[in-house]
C-alpha positions in Angstrom: 90.2 126.0 -202.5 89.5 125.0 -205.7 90.1 121.0 -204.9 92.0 118.9 -203.5 95.0 117.3 -204.6 95.2 113.9 -204.5 98.7 113.3 -206.8 100.0 114.7 -209.5 98.2 113.7 -212.1 94.3 113.5 -210.1 92.9 116.4 -208.3 89.2 115.9 -206.3 87.1 119.0 -207.2 85.4 121.0 -203.8 82.6 120.1 -205.4 82.2 116.3 -204.7 82.8 116.8 -201.1 80.6 116.8 -198.7 80.5 118.5 -196.1 79.0 117.8 -192.3 80.0 120.0 -189.2 78.1 118.9 -185.3 79.5 119.7 -181.9 83.0 118.4 -181.0 82.3 116.1 -177.5 85.3 116.2 -174.7 86.0 118.8 -172.9 85.9 123.2 -173.1 82.3 123.7 -170.7 81.2 127.0 -173.0 83.0 126.9 -176.0 82.4 122.7 -176.6 79.2 122.9 -176.0 78.1 125.5 -178.5 79.7 125.2 -181.8 80.0 122.7 -184.6 83.5 122.6 -184.5 83.8 118.7 -185.3 84.1 118.0 -189.6 83.3 115.6 -191.1 83.9 115.1 -195.0 82.7 112.1 -196.3 84.3 111.3 -200.5 81.7 109.7 -203.2 84.7 107.2 -204.9 81.8 104.5 -206.6 80.1 107.5 -208.7 82.9 110.7 -209.3 83.7 111.2 -212.1 87.6 112.6 -211.1 89.2 108.8 -210.7 90.0 107.5 -213.4 88.7 103.9 -213.8 92.5 101.7 -212.5 92.3 104.5 -210.0 88.6 104.3 -208.8 89.5 100.4 -208.8 92.2 100.2 -206.4 89.7 103.2 -204.1 87.0 100.1 -203.7 89.0 97.5 -203.1 91.1 99.8 -201.0 88.6 101.5 -199.2 84.6 101.0 -199.8 83.0 102.5 -201.8 82.8 105.6 -199.5 85.4 108.0 -197.7 84.4 109.2 -194.3 86.9 110.6 -192.7 86.7 113.6 -189.4 88.2 115.6 -187.4 87.6 116.9 -183.9 91.0 118.0 -182.5 91.4 121.5 -182.3 89.0 123.8 -180.7 88.4 125.9 -184.7 86.2 124.7 -187.9 89.2 125.5 -189.9 91.7 124.1 -188.9 89.7 121.0 -188.4 88.0 121.1 -191.6 91.9 121.3 -193.2 92.6 117.9 -190.7 89.4 116.1 -192.2 91.2 117.3 -195.6 94.9 116.2 -194.7 93.7 113.0 -193.7 91.2 111.8 -196.2 94.7 112.8 -198.6 96.4 110.3 -196.7 93.8 107.7 -196.9 93.7 108.4 -200.9 97.4 108.6 -201.2 97.9 105.1 -199.1 95.5 103.4 -200.6 96.7 104.5 -204.8 99.9 102.9 -204.0 101.4 100.8 -206.1 103.9 98.4 -204.7 106.3 97.0 -206.7 107.0 93.2 -205.9 110.6 92.6 -204.7 112.9 91.1 -206.3 115.3 88.6 -204.8 118.7 89.1 -204.5 122.0 88.7 -203.3 123.9 89.6 -200.8 126.2 91.7 -201.6 130.6 90.8 -201.2 130.9 93.4 -199.5 127.9 93.5 -197.2 128.7 89.7 -196.2 132.6 91.0 -195.0 130.8 93.4 -193.3 128.6 91.0 -191.2 131.3 88.4 -190.5 133.2 91.0 -189.1 130.4 92.1 -187.2 130.3 88.7 -186.1 133.7 88.1 -185.1 133.3 91.5 -182.9 130.6 90.8 -181.0 132.2 87.4 -180.3 135.1 88.7 -179.1 133.5 91.1 -176.8 132.0 87.7 -175.4 134.8 85.9 -175.2 136.5 89.0 -173.2 133.8 88.9 -170.8 134.9 85.7 -168.7 138.5 86.8 -168.8 139.8 88.8 -165.6 143.1 90.8 -166.2 145.1 90.0 -162.5 148.3 92.3 -162.7 149.5 90.5 -159.7 150.2 87.8 -161.2 
């Protein structure tokens, strides 16, 4: 693997990721007691040469100077490793996303008509509940 692709312009080289493996807790018998399947990956945001200044500032404010992600869901270290990488990628993508401020707009004429038609229909349903139809009257 060359590195972890975060966005089109950002790829974190494998050399910048620090891995640690330990025994996974929970049930599993001898397998869980003898294998180090829990994967933990750390990424140093403050010291990474891969990040641009704006990316670094955004990640530092959102996630801090170091990002640490663990995975111990699977019995296999390889699958836990892949899960940890995906979780790291997801956290970084969320932190790097730029939310543009919403510009207030007026509702369209069609949406006003649909809303009023729904209100009339709902009111008619409610008013029909009180009426009883008796064919013998």
